[in-house]
BALOBA-1460 file (C-alpha; in Angstrom, 3 decimals):
// residues 353
<rec num="1" residu="m" x="0.103" y="0.003" z="-0.165"/>
<rec num="2" residu="t" x="1.341" y="3.345" z="-0.993"/>
<rec num="3" residu="p" x="1.757" y="6.397" z="1.624"/>
<rec num="4" residu="a" x="-1.043" y="8.063" z="-0.266"/>
<rec num="5" residu="s" x="-3.403" y="5.182" z="0.326"/>
<rec num="6" residu="l" x="-2.412" y="5.191" z="4.066"/>
<rec num="7" residu="f" x="-3.526" y="8.763" z="4.300"/>
<rec num="8" residu="d" x="-6.853" y="8.023" z="2.717"/>
<rec num="9" residu="l" x="-7.672" y="5.485" z="5.354"/>
<rec num="10" residu="f" x="-6.945" y="7.586" z="8.255"/>
<rec num="11" residu="a" x="-8.144" y="11.330" z="9.062"/>
<rec num="12" residu="p" x="-5.229" y="13.542" z="9.326"/>
<rec num="13" residu="r" x="-5.983" y="14.594" z="12.781"/>
<rec num="14" residu="r" x="-5.515" y="10.978" z="14.003"/>
<rec num="15" residu="w" x="-1.848" y="11.093" z="13.002"/>
<rec num="16" residu="s" x="0.844" y="12.358" z="15.292"/>
<rec num="17" residu="r" x="3.505" y="14.664" z="13.617"/>
<rec num="18" residu="a" x="6.110" y="11.777" z="13.831"/>
<rec num="19" residu="a" x="3.846" y="9.233" z="12.654"/>
<rec num="20" residu="a" x="2.729" y="11.371" z="9.440"/>
<rec num="21" residu="a" x="6.449" y="12.132" z="8.710"/>
<rec num="22" residu="f" x="7.396" y="8.332" z="9.140"/>
<rec num="23" residu="a" x="4.415" y="7.166" z="6.789"/>
<rec num="24" residu="l" x="5.677" y="9.824" z="4.170"/>
<rec num="25" residu="g" x="9.196" y="8.403" z="4.321"/>
<rec num="26" residu="f" x="10.500" y="11.584" z="5.703"/>
<rec num="27" residu="t" x="13.018" y="11.041" z="8.638"/>
<rec num="28" residu="a" x="12.650" y="13.893" z="11.206"/>
<rec num="29" residu="s" x="14.566" y="14.269" z="14.527"/>
<rec num="30" residu="q" x="12.692" y="15.479" z="17.500"/>
<rec num="31" residu="s" x="14.456" y="18.984" z="17.140"/>
<rec num="32" residu="q" x="12.861" y="19.175" z="13.629"/>
<rec num="33" residu="m" x="9.456" y="18.328" z="14.652"/>
<rec num="34" residu="e" x="9.625" y="20.922" z="17.407"/>
<rec num="35" residu="a" x="10.920" y="23.659" z="15.302"/>
<rec num="36" residu="m" x="8.847" y="22.861" z="12.160"/>
<rec num="37" residu="g" x="6.084" y="25.107" z="13.459"/>
<rec num="38" residu="s" x="2.293" y="24.790" z="13.005"/>
<rec num="39" residu="a" x="2.151" y="25.282" z="9.029"/>
<rec num="40" residu="l" x="4.762" y="22.597" z="8.066"/>
<rec num="41" residu="a" x="3.497" y="20.208" z="10.694"/>
<rec num="42" residu="t" x="0.123" y="20.577" z="8.938"/>
<rec num="43" residu="i" x="1.222" y="20.079" z="5.667"/>
<rec num="44" residu="r" x="3.249" y="16.780" z="6.902"/>
<rec num="45" residu="d" x="0.206" y="15.772" z="8.706"/>
<rec num="46" residu="r" x="-1.983" y="15.983" z="5.461"/>
<rec num="47" residu="g" x="0.790" y="14.616" z="3.116"/>
<rec num="48" residu="v" x="0.036" y="17.115" z="0.418"/>
<rec num="49" residu="l" x="1.186" y="20.756" z="-0.170"/>
<rec num="50" residu="h" x="-1.691" y="23.022" z="-1.265"/>
<rec num="51" residu="c" x="-0.166" y="25.620" z="-3.740"/>
<rec num="52" residu="g" x="-2.221" y="28.618" z="-4.702"/>
<rec num="53" residu="v" x="-1.461" y="29.249" z="-8.687"/>
<rec num="54" residu="d" x="-2.938" y="31.325" z="-11.417"/>
<rec num="55" residu="t" x="-6.246" y="30.279" z="-13.133"/>
<rec num="56" residu="g" x="-4.330" y="30.374" z="-16.498"/>
<rec num="57" residu="l" x="-1.213" y="32.415" z="-17.411"/>
<rec num="58" residu="p" x="0.969" y="30.939" z="-20.303"/>
<rec num="59" residu="g" x="4.489" y="30.194" z="-19.101"/>
<rec num="60" residu="f" x="3.669" y="30.506" z="-15.500"/>
<rec num="61" residu="a" x="0.601" y="28.351" z="-14.664"/>
<rec num="62" residu="e" x="-1.728" y="26.826" z="-17.163"/>
<rec num="63" residu="r" x="-3.424" y="23.275" z="-17.713"/>
<rec num="64" residu="d" x="-2.814" y="21.262" z="-20.861"/>
<rec num="65" residu="s" x="-5.748" y="19.711" z="-22.669"/>
<rec num="66" residu="d" x="-5.419" y="16.535" z="-20.477"/>
<rec num="67" residu="g" x="-5.650" y="18.883" z="-17.303"/>
<rec num="68" residu="t" x="-1.941" y="18.633" z="-16.428"/>
<rec num="69" residu="w" x="-0.610" y="21.819" z="-14.824"/>
<rec num="70" residu="r" x="2.526" y="23.152" z="-16.608"/>
<rec num="71" residu="g" x="4.645" y="26.422" z="-16.154"/>
<rec num="72" residu="f" x="7.327" y="28.306" z="-14.064"/>
<rec num="73" residu="e" x="5.220" y="28.630" z="-10.886"/>
<rec num="74" residu="i" x="3.966" y="25.086" z="-11.196"/>
<rec num="75" residu="d" x="7.629" y="23.751" z="-11.245"/>
<rec num="76" residu="l" x="8.361" y="25.800" z="-8.217"/>
<rec num="77" residu="c" x="5.263" y="24.328" z="-6.539"/>
<rec num="78" residu="h" x="6.794" y="20.833" z="-7.190"/>
<rec num="79" residu="a" x="10.065" y="21.908" z="-5.913"/>
<rec num="80" residu="y" x="8.366" y="23.085" z="-2.650"/>
<rec num="81" residu="a" x="6.585" y="19.808" z="-2.058"/>
<rec num="82" residu="a" x="9.735" y="17.840" z="-2.786"/>
<rec num="83" residu="a" x="11.537" y="19.927" z="-0.145"/>
<rec num="84" residu="f" x="8.769" y="19.610" z="2.514"/>
<rec num="85" residu="l" x="7.489" y="16.141" z="1.789"/>
<rec num="86" residu="g" x="10.386" y="14.377" z="-0.150"/>
<rec num="87" residu="d" x="7.970" y="13.845" z="-3.067"/>
<rec num="88" residu="p" x="7.384" y="16.354" z="-5.877"/>
<rec num="89" residu="d" x="4.181" y="15.096" z="-6.843"/>
<rec num="90" residu="r" x="2.413" y="15.508" z="-3.315"/>
<rec num="91" residu="v" x="0.948" y="19.069" z="-4.322"/>
<rec num="92" residu="r" x="-2.566" y="20.138" z="-5.191"/>
<rec num="93" residu="f" x="-2.805" y="23.049" z="-7.405"/>
<rec num="94" residu="v" x="-5.425" y="25.609" z="-6.310"/>
<rec num="95" residu="p" x="-6.444" y="27.837" z="-9.180"/>
<rec num="96" residu="l" x="-7.061" y="31.501" z="-7.621"/>
<rec num="97" residu="t" x="-8.262" y="34.606" z="-9.155"/>
<rec num="98" residu="t" x="-6.545" y="37.976" z="-8.324"/>
<rec num="99" residu="a" x="-9.050" y="38.823" z="-5.819"/>
<rec num="100" residu="e" x="-8.974" y="35.396" z="-4.152"/>
<rec num="101" residu="r" x="-5.118" y="34.844" z="-3.948"/>
<rec num="102" residu="l" x="-4.177" y="36.818" z="-0.772"/>
<rec num="103" residu="p" x="-7.592" y="36.004" z="1.141"/>
<rec num="104" residu="a" x="-7.293" y="32.181" z="0.321"/>
<rec num="105" residu="l" x="-3.642" y="32.450" z="2.129"/>
<rec num="106" residu="e" x="-4.931" y="34.390" z="5.150"/>
<rec num="107" residu="e" x="-7.772" y="31.940" z="5.504"/>
<rec num="108" residu="g" x="-5.685" y="28.672" z="5.293"/>
<rec num="109" residu="r" x="-7.052" y="27.460" z="2.020"/>
<rec num="110" residu="v" x="-3.661" y="27.304" z="0.682"/>
<rec num="111" residu="d" x="-0.470" y="26.869" z="2.458"/>
<rec num="112" residu="i" x="1.762" y="28.764" z="-0.193"/>
<rec num="113" residu="l" x="1.008" y="31.277" z="-3.165"/>
<rec num="114" residu="l" x="3.066" y="31.086" z="-6.290"/>
<rec num="115" residu="r" x="0.762" y="33.308" z="-8.176"/>
<rec num="116" residu="s" x="2.164" y="36.469" z="-9.820"/>
<rec num="117" residu="t" x="1.934" y="38.402" z="-6.763"/>
<rec num="118" residu="s" x="4.090" y="41.488" z="-6.485"/>
<rec num="119" residu="w" x="5.651" y="42.451" z="-3.117"/>
<rec num="120" residu="t" x="4.423" y="45.809" z="-2.268"/>
<rec num="121" residu="f" x="4.492" y="48.059" z="0.883"/>
<rec num="122" residu="t" x="0.974" y="48.151" z="1.223"/>
<rec num="123" residu="r" x="0.295" y="44.514" z="1.026"/>
<rec num="124" residu="s" x="3.030" y="43.855" z="3.540"/>
<rec num="125" residu="a" x="1.597" y="46.343" z="6.075"/>
<rec num="126" residu="r" x="-2.219" y="45.602" z="5.553"/>
<rec num="127" residu="m" x="-2.131" y="42.114" z="4.731"/>
<rec num="128" residu="k" x="-1.402" y="39.048" z="7.103"/>
<rec num="129" residu="v" x="0.896" y="37.570" z="4.835"/>
<rec num="130" residu="t" x="4.706" y="37.226" z="4.447"/>
<rec num="131" residu="f" x="6.626" y="37.949" z="1.234"/>
<rec num="132" residu="a" x="9.201" y="35.079" z="1.208"/>
<rec num="133" residu="g" x="11.651" y="35.978" z="-1.519"/>
<rec num="134" residu="v" x="11.334" y="37.267" z="-5.124"/>
<rec num="135" residu="y" x="11.324" y="34.456" z="-7.859"/>
<rec num="136" residu="y" x="10.862" y="36.758" z="-10.859"/>
<rec num="137" residu="y" x="11.648" y="40.575" z="-11.284"/>
<rec num="138" residu="d" x="9.260" y="41.808" z="-13.689"/>
<rec num="139" residu="g" x="7.800" y="45.228" z="-14.577"/>
<rec num="140" residu="q" x="4.488" y="46.592" z="-16.014"/>
<rec num="141" residu="g" x="4.151" y="47.315" z="-19.965"/>
<rec num="142" residu="f" x="1.545" y="47.556" z="-22.564"/>
<rec num="143" residu="m" x="0.912" y="45.705" z="-25.776"/>
<rec num="144" residu="a" x="-0.916" y="47.114" z="-28.669"/>
<rec num="145" residu="p" x="-1.970" y="46.176" z="-32.304"/>
<rec num="146" residu="g" x="0.967" y="46.930" z="-34.595"/>
<rec num="147" residu="d" x="-1.490" y="49.042" z="-36.868"/>
<rec num="148" residu="l" x="-2.222" y="51.144" z="-33.974"/>
<rec num="149" residu="g" x="0.963" y="53.226" z="-34.935"/>
<rec num="150" residu="v" x="2.117" y="53.961" z="-31.504"/>
<rec num="151" residu="s" x="5.768" y="53.527" z="-30.367"/>
<rec num="152" residu="s" x="5.375" y="54.582" z="-26.928"/>
<rec num="153" residu="a" x="2.750" y="54.380" z="-24.294"/>
<rec num="154" residu="r" x="2.825" y="58.477" z="-24.039"/>
<rec num="155" residu="e" x="1.114" y="58.254" z="-27.156"/>
<rec num="156" residu="l" x="-1.952" y="56.407" z="-25.741"/>
<rec num="157" residu="g" x="-3.976" y="59.691" z="-24.890"/>
<rec num="158" residu="g" x="-7.606" y="58.614" z="-24.938"/>
<rec num="159" residu="a" x="-7.057" y="54.962" z="-25.307"/>
<rec num="160" residu="r" x="-9.214" y="52.214" z="-23.751"/>
<rec num="161" residu="v" x="-6.979" y="49.903" z="-21.653"/>
<rec num="162" residu="c" x="-7.572" y="46.379" z="-20.707"/>
<rec num="163" residu="v" x="-6.303" y="45.735" z="-17.114"/>
<rec num="164" residu="q" x="-6.936" y="43.402" z="-14.412"/>
<rec num="165" residu="d" x="-9.214" y="44.607" z="-11.360"/>
<rec num="166" residu="a" x="-7.562" y="44.357" z="-7.996"/>
<rec num="167" residu="t" x="-4.009" y="44.439" z="-9.264"/>
<rec num="168" residu="t" x="-0.967" y="46.661" z="-8.849"/>
<rec num="169" residu="s" x="-1.410" y="47.004" z="-12.563"/>
<rec num="170" residu="a" x="-4.605" y="48.893" z="-12.265"/>
<rec num="171" residu="l" x="-3.117" y="51.318" z="-9.704"/>
<rec num="172" residu="n" x="0.000" y="51.846" z="-11.736"/>
<rec num="173" residu="l" x="-2.093" y="52.756" z="-14.626"/>
<rec num="174" residu="a" x="-3.965" y="55.331" z="-12.896"/>
<rec num="175" residu="d" x="-0.555" y="56.683" z="-11.505"/>
<rec num="176" residu="y" x="0.959" y="56.708" z="-15.112"/>
<rec num="177" residu="a" x="-2.023" y="58.725" z="-16.509"/>
<rec num="178" residu="d" x="-1.824" y="61.280" z="-13.664"/>
<rec num="179" residu="i" x="2.032" y="61.581" z="-13.770"/>
<rec num="180" residu="y" x="1.963" y="62.257" z="-17.388"/>
<rec num="181" residu="q" x="-1.580" y="63.700" z="-17.983"/>
<rec num="182" residu="i" x="-2.676" y="61.253" z="-20.420"/>
<rec num="183" residu="e" x="-6.444" y="60.476" z="-20.439"/>
<rec num="184" residu="l" x="-6.868" y="56.553" z="-20.331"/>
<rec num="185" residu="s" x="-9.907" y="54.869" z="-19.742"/>
<rec num="186" residu="p" x="-9.331" y="51.325" z="-18.032"/>
<rec num="187" residu="v" x="-11.628" y="48.371" z="-19.023"/>
<rec num="188" residu="l" x="-11.566" y="45.868" z="-16.151"/>
<rec num="189" residu="a" x="-11.439" y="42.242" z="-16.327"/>
<rec num="190" residu="e" x="-10.960" y="39.721" z="-13.469"/>
<rec num="191" residu="t" x="-8.438" y="37.231" z="-14.906"/>
<rec num="192" residu="p" x="-5.438" y="37.534" z="-17.482"/>
<rec num="193" residu="t" x="-7.551" y="35.378" z="-19.910"/>
<rec num="194" residu="l" x="-10.711" y="37.571" z="-19.743"/>
<rec num="195" residu="a" x="-8.391" y="40.770" z="-20.328"/>
<rec num="196" residu="r" x="-6.778" y="39.114" z="-23.424"/>
<rec num="197" residu="e" x="-10.169" y="38.138" z="-24.729"/>
<rec num="198" residu="a" x="-11.540" y="41.740" z="-24.333"/>
<rec num="199" residu="y" x="-8.488" y="43.043" z="-26.045"/>
<rec num="200" residu="e" x="-8.808" y="40.557" z="-28.913"/>
<rec num="201" residu="a" x="-12.501" y="41.258" z="-29.239"/>
<rec num="202" residu="g" x="-11.814" y="45.063" z="-29.563"/>
<rec num="203" residu="r" x="-13.379" y="46.285" z="-26.218"/>
<rec num="204" residu="c" x="-10.056" y="48.129" z="-25.623"/>
<rec num="205" residu="d" x="-7.189" y="49.541" z="-27.609"/>
<rec num="206" residu="v" x="-4.254" y="48.195" z="-25.562"/>
<rec num="207" residu="l" x="-3.504" y="45.534" z="-22.889"/>
<rec num="208" residu="t" x="-1.533" y="46.365" z="-19.800"/>
<rec num="209" residu="s" x="0.024" y="43.748" z="-17.595"/>
<rec num="210" residu="d" x="3.529" y="42.563" z="-16.288"/>
<rec num="211" residu="i" x="5.854" y="42.218" z="-19.359"/>
<rec num="212" residu="s" x="6.192" y="38.416" z="-18.692"/>
<rec num="213" residu="a" x="2.322" y="38.040" z="-18.687"/>
<rec num="214" residu="l" x="2.027" y="40.133" z="-22.187"/>
<rec num="215" residu="a" x="4.432" y="37.783" z="-23.730"/>
<rec num="216" residu="g" x="2.354" y="34.931" z="-22.688"/>
<rec num="217" residu="l" x="-1.123" y="36.453" z="-23.591"/>
<rec num="218" residu="r" x="0.391" y="37.520" z="-26.805"/>
<rec num="219" residu="r" x="1.176" y="33.748" z="-27.631"/>
<rec num="220" residu="a" x="-2.433" y="33.024" z="-27.208"/>
<rec num="221" residu="l" x="-3.658" y="35.694" z="-29.841"/>
<rec num="222" residu="a" x="-5.015" y="34.499" z="-33.211"/>
<rec num="223" residu="e" x="-2.239" y="36.540" z="-35.105"/>
<rec num="224" residu="p" x="0.708" y="37.191" z="-32.385"/>
<rec num="225" residu="g" x="2.837" y="38.797" z="-34.962"/>
<rec num="226" residu="d" x="0.461" y="41.550" z="-35.336"/>
<rec num="227" residu="h" x="0.861" y="42.851" z="-31.887"/>
<rec num="228" residu="v" x="3.801" y="44.581" z="-30.236"/>
<rec num="229" residu="i" x="4.944" y="45.085" z="-26.593"/>
<rec num="230" residu="l" x="5.750" y="48.737" z="-26.382"/>
<rec num="231" residu="p" x="9.078" y="49.634" z="-24.823"/>
<rec num="232" residu="d" x="7.833" y="51.514" z="-21.831"/>
<rec num="233" residu="v" x="8.367" y="49.955" z="-18.455"/>
<rec num="234" residu="i" x="6.178" y="51.889" z="-15.958"/>
<rec num="235" residu="s" x="6.738" y="49.983" z="-12.557"/>
<rec num="236" residu="k" x="8.775" y="47.305" z="-10.645"/>
<rec num="237" residu="e" x="6.966" y="44.313" z="-9.927"/>
<rec num="238" residu="p" x="8.927" y="41.922" z="-7.815"/>
<rec num="239" residu="l" x="6.975" y="38.500" z="-7.886"/>
<rec num="240" residu="s" x="7.237" y="36.782" z="-4.799"/>
<rec num="241" residu="v" x="6.643" y="33.494" z="-2.965"/>
<rec num="242" residu="v" x="3.910" y="34.352" z="-0.391"/>
<rec num="243" residu="t" x="3.115" y="32.579" z="2.958"/>
<rec num="244" residu="a" x="0.659" y="33.250" z="5.829"/>
<rec num="245" residu="a" x="2.136" y="35.731" z="8.516"/>
<rec num="246" residu="r" x="1.059" y="33.303" z="11.310"/>
<rec num="247" residu="d" x="4.024" y="31.032" z="11.018"/>
<rec num="248" residu="p" x="7.384" y="33.053" z="10.297"/>
<rec num="249" residu="r" x="9.604" y="29.811" z="10.501"/>
<rec num="250" residu="f" x="7.319" y="28.392" z="7.738"/>
<rec num="251" residu="a" x="8.178" y="31.733" z="5.676"/>
<rec num="252" residu="e" x="11.954" y="31.155" z="6.354"/>
<rec num="253" residu="a" x="11.913" y="27.685" z="5.137"/>
<rec num="254" residu="a" x="9.982" y="28.768" z="1.944"/>
<rec num="255" residu="r" x="12.821" y="31.483" z="1.469"/>
<rec num="256" residu="w" x="15.585" y="28.954" z="1.879"/>
<rec num="257" residu="v" x="14.103" y="26.378" z="-0.588"/>
<rec num="258" residu="l" x="14.015" y="29.266" z="-3.227"/>
<rec num="259" residu="h" x="17.517" y="30.219" z="-2.254"/>
<rec num="260" residu="a" x="18.536" y="26.804" z="-2.767"/>
<rec num="261" residu="l" x="17.245" y="26.637" z="-6.390"/>
<rec num="262" residu="v" x="19.051" y="29.801" z="-7.022"/>
<rec num="263" residu="t" x="22.535" y="28.498" z="-5.528"/>
<rec num="264" residu="a" x="22.264" y="25.417" z="-7.189"/>
<rec num="265" residu="e" x="22.471" y="27.282" z="-10.786"/>
<rec num="266" residu="e" x="25.163" y="29.653" z="-9.308"/>
<rec num="267" residu="y" x="27.303" y="26.161" z="-8.631"/>
<rec num="268" residu="g" x="26.223" y="24.406" z="-11.546"/>
<rec num="269" residu="i" x="24.011" y="21.944" z="-9.657"/>
<rec num="270" residu="t" x="21.482" y="20.320" z="-11.977"/>
<rec num="271" residu="a" x="18.439" y="17.882" z="-11.709"/>
<rec num="272" residu="a" x="20.877" y="15.387" z="-13.299"/>
<rec num="273" residu="n" x="24.062" y="15.736" z="-11.499"/>
<rec num="274" residu="a" x="22.778" y="16.885" z="-7.972"/>
<rec num="275" residu="r" x="22.814" y="13.305" z="-6.457"/>
<rec num="276" residu="e" x="26.044" y="12.417" z="-8.015"/>
<rec num="277" residu="l" x="27.512" y="15.697" z="-6.588"/>
<rec num="278" residu="r" x="26.221" y="15.085" z="-3.117"/>
<rec num="279" residu="e" x="28.639" y="12.141" z="-2.998"/>
<rec num="280" residu="t" x="31.720" y="13.488" z="-5.043"/>
<rec num="281" residu="a" x="31.805" y="17.216" z="-4.715"/>
<rec num="282" residu="r" x="34.762" y="18.712" z="-3.022"/>
<rec num="283" residu="s" x="33.352" y="22.184" z="-2.569"/>
<rec num="284" residu="p" x="31.935" y="22.786" z="1.141"/>
<rec num="285" residu="v" x="29.313" y="24.910" z="-0.257"/>
<rec num="286" residu="v" x="27.888" y="22.385" z="-2.573"/>
<rec num="287" residu="r" x="28.288" y="19.729" z="0.283"/>
<rec num="288" residu="r" x="26.109" y="21.689" z="2.631"/>
<rec num="289" residu="l" x="23.641" y="22.626" z="0.227"/>
<rec num="290" residu="l" x="23.110" y="19.069" z="-0.654"/>
<rec num="291" residu="g" x="23.122" y="17.762" z="2.782"/>
<rec num="292" residu="a" x="26.332" y="15.774" z="2.673"/>
<rec num="293" residu="e" x="27.508" y="17.660" z="5.776"/>
<rec num="294" residu="g" x="25.800" y="19.991" z="8.268"/>
<rec num="295" residu="a" x="22.380" y="20.028" z="9.517"/>
<rec num="296" residu="a" x="21.267" y="23.590" z="9.682"/>
<rec num="297" residu="g" x="17.887" y="23.170" z="8.145"/>
<rec num="298" residu="e" x="16.772" y="21.134" z="11.070"/>
<rec num="299" residu="g" x="16.274" y="24.544" z="12.793"/>
<rec num="300" residu="l" x="13.488" y="25.113" z="10.107"/>
<rec num="301" residu="g" x="11.993" y="21.693" z="10.284"/>
<rec num="302" residu="l" x="13.715" y="20.859" z="7.032"/>
<rec num="303" residu="d" x="15.322" y="17.437" z="6.227"/>
<rec num="304" residu="a" x="19.175" y="17.431" z="5.430"/>
<rec num="305" residu="d" x="18.073" y="16.618" z="1.756"/>
<rec num="306" residu="f" x="15.603" y="19.362" z="1.314"/>
<rec num="307" residu="a" x="17.684" y="21.073" z="-1.295"/>
<rec num="308" residu="l" x="18.849" y="18.088" z="-2.846"/>
<rec num="309" residu="n" x="15.089" y="17.084" z="-3.267"/>
<rec num="310" residu="a" x="14.031" y="20.601" z="-4.431"/>
<rec num="311" residu="i" x="16.463" y="20.640" z="-7.217"/>
<rec num="312" residu="t" x="16.067" y="17.040" z="-8.398"/>
<rec num="313" residu="a" x="12.313" y="17.769" z="-8.676"/>
<rec num="314" residu="r" x="12.580" y="19.828" z="-11.568"/>
<rec num="315" residu="g" x="15.991" y="21.387" z="-11.733"/>
<rec num="316" residu="h" x="17.738" y="24.824" z="-10.545"/>
<rec num="317" residu="y" x="16.354" y="28.007" z="-11.132"/>
<rec num="318" residu="g" x="17.828" y="28.473" z="-14.638"/>
<rec num="319" residu="e" x="16.625" y="25.194" z="-15.568"/>
<rec num="320" residu="l" x="12.998" y="26.207" z="-14.748"/>
<rec num="321" residu="f" x="13.386" y="29.555" z="-16.488"/>
<rec num="322" residu="a" x="14.749" y="28.253" z="-19.747"/>
<rec num="323" residu="r" x="12.058" y="25.393" z="-19.995"/>
<rec num="324" residu="h" x="8.926" y="27.704" z="-19.456"/>
<rec num="325" residu="l" x="10.033" y="31.324" z="-20.120"/>
<rec num="326" residu="g" x="13.584" y="31.390" z="-21.726"/>
<rec num="327" residu="e" x="14.601" y="32.285" z="-25.371"/>
<rec num="328" residu="a" x="13.981" y="28.431" z="-26.455"/>
<rec num="329" residu="s" x="10.454" y="28.392" z="-24.879"/>
<rec num="330" residu="p" x="7.285" y="29.906" z="-26.664"/>
<rec num="331" residu="l" x="7.647" y="33.078" z="-24.479"/>
<rec num="332" residu="r" x="11.170" y="33.683" z="-25.642"/>
<rec num="333" residu="l" x="12.028" y="35.981" z="-22.817"/>
<rec num="334" residu="e" x="15.518" y="36.987" z="-21.809"/>
<rec num="335" residu="r" x="16.849" y="36.529" z="-18.592"/>
<rec num="336" residu="g" x="17.687" y="40.119" z="-17.969"/>
<rec num="337" residu="l" x="17.023" y="41.196" z="-14.274"/>
<rec num="338" residu="n" x="16.481" y="37.389" z="-13.703"/>
<rec num="339" residu="a" x="20.119" y="36.500" z="-14.387"/>
<rec num="340" residu="q" x="22.468" y="35.516" z="-11.534"/>
<rec num="341" residu="w" x="24.139" y="38.442" z="-9.734"/>
<rec num="342" residu="n" x="27.434" y="37.493" z="-11.518"/>
<rec num="343" residu="d" x="26.048" y="37.752" z="-14.753"/>
<rec num="344" residu="g" x="24.455" y="41.183" z="-14.702"/>
<rec num="345" residu="g" x="21.179" y="40.049" z="-12.967"/>
<rec num="346" residu="l" x="19.473" y="40.642" z="-9.515"/>
<rec num="347" residu="l" x="19.420" y="36.760" z="-8.413"/>
<rec num="348" residu="y" x="21.358" y="36.666" z="-5.148"/>
<rec num="349" residu="a" x="21.324" y="34.213" z="-2.590"/>
<rec num="350" residu="p" x="22.753" y="34.299" z="0.634"/>
<rec num="351" residu="p" x="25.238" y="32.057" z="1.504"/>
<rec num="352" residu="f" x="24.783" y="28.432" z="2.746"/>
<rec num="353" residu="r" x="27.170" y="28.219" z="5.581"/>
């Protein structure tokens, strides 16, 4: 009988934390069980990570025709399931609209949010959530039909602009119009797909969103080549892993899983070679990262192999980027700000020591 079958037979509340960890094949010391905190303990008792994702955003989170979830944020969710539970497939994807995403986290309907959510001062101050690390540095832009004949957003006076409601994009659009004294009429949509459909149907003249989202939405248009993304970048949009504020130790654990994926790319540790390097690497950094020596992760409730499991789930940060967003993917995005710190980008993980 599989571990999943065992969990089907018994209600989670009938399991002790140690028994749940044992059934999952996760070996946890007493200090780990005490340190893991309520959120990680709940996930281990349940045996499945509940990951909040987009309802459908090309390159980041979307379902195939057979219902399989794919995308950059989806692979990050698999990495978190591997780090927390030892199995990348022990994850349930919960599709959330923009308006639903943060309340779902606050109310405990999801354990972790990986859903194109910008880290802002207002959200940090007013919401009961913790931003646990930036996984994609983005900015807001505009997409327009090529035959509209504009080369800059400052030429959009009088335009109708499709934009998602209850987002920083809507607020940034209002700020931009105010700063440059441009008359812009927002056409609000609940999801990226609905915004794209409104744009394609001619209910607005241009579409505004994060530039990465625009690249994916353009791909879904009937004639992608007839539409251009204007060069203007009107905001900073650091997309972050988000957890509920009630468990700061879980937020730290989530932060260091992301750091592990970034560090793995920096040191050339891939999904294919990680297990071999755990046994053969001479670098102390690599050995600490892969759990060959040291046990610092115990303080956050993490198994010694948490980083190894996260990396082998779907690959290091660069492997995820290349697969779903990079120049060989349908979105064909450059690494830009999302390159490593030693390659001109902003990706910079604190040291594993």
